[in-house]
C-alpha positions in Angstrom: 0.0 0.0 0.0 1.5 3.4 -1.0 1.4 6.5 1.1 -1.6 8.1 -0.7 -3.6 4.9 -0.1 -2.7 4.9 3.6 -3.8 8.5 3.9 -7.2 7.6 2.3 -7.5 4.5 4.4 -6.8 6.3 7.6 -9.1 9.2 6.8 -12.0 6.9 6.0 -11.5 4.6 8.9 -12.6 5.6 12.4 -13.5 2.2 13.9 -11.1 0.1 15.9 -11.5 -2.7 13.5 -9.3 -0.9 10.9 -6.3 -3.1 10.3 -3.9 -0.1 10.6 -5.5 1.3 13.7 -3.0 0.3 16.4 -3.6 3.3 18.7 -6.2 4.1 21.3 -7.3 6.9 23.6 -4.5 5.8 25.9 -1.9 6.8 23.2 -0.6 10.2 24.2 0.7 12.6 21.5 2.4 15.9 22.1 2.4 18.6 19.3 4.5 21.7 19.9 3.7 25.2 18.4 0.2 24.0 17.8 -2.1 27.0 18.3 -2.3 27.6 14.6 -1.1 26.3 11.2 0.1 22.8 10.6 0.4 22.2 14.3 -3.2 23.0 15.0 -4.4 21.0 12.0 -2.4 18.0 13.2 -3.7 18.2 16.7 -7.3 18.3 15.3 -6.6 15.3 13.1 -5.0 13.2 15.8 -7.9 14.0 18.2 -10.4 13.1 15.5 -8.6 9.7 15.2 -9.0 9.1 18.9 -5.7 9.8 20.5 -5.1 11.8 23.6 -3.5 15.0 22.3 -1.5 17.7 24.1 -1.5 21.0 22.3 1.4 23.3 23.4 2.0 27.0 22.6 4.1 29.9 24.0 1.1 32.1 24.4 -1.4 30.8 27.0 -4.3 32.8 25.7 -3.8 31.7 22.1 -3.3 28.1 23.2 -6.4 28.0 25.3 -8.4 29.6 22.5 -7.2 26.9 20.1 -8.3 24.2 22.6 -11.6 25.8 23.1 -12.2 26.0 19.3 -11.6 22.2 19.1 -13.9 21.6 22.1 -16.6 23.4 20.3 -16.3 20.7 17.6 -16.5 17.9 20.1 -12.8 17.3 20.4 -11.2 17.0 23.8 -7.6 18.2 23.7 -5.3 19.0 26.6 -3.2 22.3 26.8 0.0 23.2 28.4 2.2 26.2 27.9 5.6 25.5 26.3 8.2 27.8 25.0 10.9 25.6 23.4 13.3 28.4 23.4 13.2 28.6 27.2 15.0 25.8 29.1 12.9 26.3 32.2 9.7 26.1 30.3 10.8 22.8 28.8 11.6 21.4 32.2 8.2 22.6 33.6 6.4 21.0 30.7 8.2 17.7 31.2 7.2 17.7 34.9 3.6 18.5 34.0 3.4 15.8 31.4 4.7 13.2 33.8 2.2 14.2 36.4 -0.7 14.4 34.0 -0.1 11.3 31.9 2.9 9.4 33.3 4.6 9.6 29.9 4.0 9.9 26.2 4.0 7.9 23.0 4.3 10.4 20.2 6.2 13.7 20.0 5.8 16.1 17.0 8.3 18.9 17.1 6.4 21.5 15.1 7.4 24.8 16.9 9.6 26.9 14.7 10.2 30.5 13.7 11.4 32.4 10.7 11.7 36.2 10.3 12.1 36.4 6.6 9.6 37.2 3.9 9.3 34.7 1.0 11.8 36.7 -1.1 14.1 38.0 1.6 17.1 36.5 3.3 18.1 38.4 6.5 20.1 36.8 9.3 19.3 39.5 11.8 17.5 37.0 14.1 19.8 34.1 13.4 20.4 33.3 17.1 16.7 33.2 17.9 16.0 31.0 14.9 18.8 28.5 15.8 17.8 28.6 19.5 14.1 27.8 18.7 14.3 25.5 15.7 17.3 23.4 16.5 18.1 23.7 20.2 14.5 24.0 21.2 13.6 20.7 19.5 16.8 19.0 20.7 16.4 20.1 24.4 12.8 19.1 24.4 13.6 15.7 23.1 16.3 15.2 25.7 13.9 16.2 28.5 11.2 13.9 27.3 13.3 10.8 26.4 12.9 9.3 29.9 9.1 9.7 29.6 8.6 7.7 26.4 6.8 4.4 27.1 9.4 2.7 24.9 7.0 0.5 22.9 8.4 -0.3 19.5 4.8 -0.3 18.2 4.0 3.2 19.3 6.9 5.4 20.5 7.7 7.9 17.8 9.3 11.3 17.2 8.5 13.3 14.1 10.5 16.5 13.6 8.9 18.9 11.2 11.8 19.9 9.0 12.5 21.3 5.5 14.3 20.3 2.4 16.0 23.7 2.8 18.0 21.9 5.4 19.3 19.1 3.2 23.0 18.7 2.8 22.6 19.3 -1.0 21.8 22.9 -0.1 25.3 23.5 1.4 28.3 24.4 -0.8 30.9 24.7 1.9 33.1 21.5 1.4 34.1 21.3 5.0 30.5 21.4 6.3 29.4 18.8 3.7 32.3 16.5 4.6 31.7 16.7 8.3 27.9 16.2 8.1 28.3 13.6 5.5 30.5 11.4 7.7 27.9 9.4 9.5 30.4 7.3 11.4 32.2 10.2 13.0 29.4 12.7 13.3 28.5 13.6 16.9 26.2 16.0 18.6 29.1 18.3 19.7 30.2 18.4 16.0 26.8 19.5 14.9 26.8 22.2 17.7 30.2 23.3 16.6 29.1 23.8 13.0 26.0 25.8 14.2 28.3 28.0 16.4 30.6 28.5 13.4 27.6 29.7 11.4 26.6 32.2 14.1 30.2 33.4 14.2 30.1 34.0 10.5 26.9 35.9 10.9 28.5 38.1 13.6 31.5 38.7 11.4 29.4 39.5 8.4 31.0 36.7 6.3 28.2 34.2 6.2 27.4 34.8 2.6 30.8 33.8 1.4 31.1 30.7 3.6 29.0 28.3 1.5 25.9 28.1 3.8 22.4 27.6 2.2 21.4 30.6 0.1 17.6 30.6 0.8 16.4 31.6 4.2 19.9 30.9 5.5 19.3 31.0 9.2 16.2 28.8 9.0 17.9 26.4 6.6 20.9 26.0 8.9 18.6 25.3 11.9 16.9 22.6 9.9 20.2 21.3 8.6 21.3 20.8 12.2 17.9 19.3 13.2 18.1 16.8 10.4 21.6 15.8 11.4 20.6 15.5 15.0 17.6 13.4 14.1 19.8 11.0 12.2 22.1 10.6 15.2 19.2 10.2 17.6 17.6 7.5 15.4 20.9 5.6 15.4 21.2 6.0 19.2 17.7 4.8 19.8 17.7 1.9 17.4 16.5 -1.2 19.1 15.2 0.8 22.1 11.6 1.1 21.1 11.7 4.6 19.6 11.6 5.7 16.0 12.9 9.2 14.9 12.0 10.7 11.5 11.8 14.1 9.8 9.0 15.4 7.6 9.1 18.3 5.1 5.5 19.4 4.4 6.7 21.6 1.5 5.4 25.0 0.6 2.3 25.3 2.8 0.0 28.2 3.5 0.9 29.2 7.0 1.8 32.4 8.9 5.5 31.7 8.2 4.9 31.9 4.5 2.5 34.8 4.9 -0.4 32.6 3.7 1.3 31.7 0.4 1.9 28.1 -0.6 0.8 25.1 -2.7 -1.2 23.3 0.0 -3.2 23.9 3.1 -2.2 23.2 6.7 -4.9 20.5 6.7 -3.3 18.7 3.8 0.1 18.8 5.4 -1.3 17.6 8.7 -3.0 14.7 7.0 0.3 13.4 5.8 2.0 14.1 9.1 -0.7 12.1 10.9 -0.2 9.2 8.6 3.6 9.2 9.2 3.2 9.2 13.0 0.5 6.5 12.8 2.1 4.1 10.4 1.5 0.5 11.2 4.1 -0.8 13.7 5.7 -3.2 11.1 6.1 -0.4 8.6 7.4 2.5 10.7 10.9 3.4 9.7 13.6 5.4 11.6 16.2 7.8 10.5 14.3 8.9 7.4 13.6 12.2 5.8 10.1 12.4 4.3 9.6 15.0 1.6 5.8 15.4 1.4 4.5 11.9 0.4 7.8 10.5 -1.1 9.8 8.6 1.6 12.2 7.5 -1.0 13.8 11.0 -0.9 16.1 10.5 2.1 18.8 12.9 3.3 21.9 11.2 4.5 22.5 14.4 6.5 
């Protein structure tokens, strides 16, 4: 069965008799940055499919408003404030999640920022972008790792990423060599490369250093996230936890100022399919570009 068929099958199946329905209301899924856009649409879809879903957002008022709008549609969703750029907020969220549910099964790292227009490429906010998009996801994963139930059938991490962060977008030979060496690549190495990028930004030399040319700071944050995801997948292999990345493509969200080829709902449908793949079919260490899992970045 191809991915399109699985999406159709999952969409049309709501009963527990569906052969691909392995989850239940006891399955806990956390979606970050979910008060709007793809994150909100994904929370809605997972709730419709019967999971227990936790919606997180930096802004309490906006988060509660999002949950209330879902409640008006008959969907029960939990809310907890989470700012992935704030270490103390991450720790507070992990403590709340443990108290409320004892653990989790699915984490979707959707929270991300970009300060560029579609046709601009400023790095003025590079530190904020890197801190949120890369370190925020990384630190949240590290805080929640002890809370995963570690069931090979259900424990999954999906990092919302971008093809802008694929290694092919980098022309710097040193960066390509370091990130392409999967045997020697380490988390400190990734962090060192990210620090080098920020040093180049401060020195005003980033344009001549071979970094991605489109939305450079955002692209580097996703480049680092992709590499970290690959390492994490390798680290957790055989431990009951899969780790994958998903690029939804050019989607109409606030980040793209409402421009794009598809809706948040369409992107969320595919994301839901990926995190709910049948246990025997769920991969790890893969980069999914829209609906084509064959396109895989070696990071």
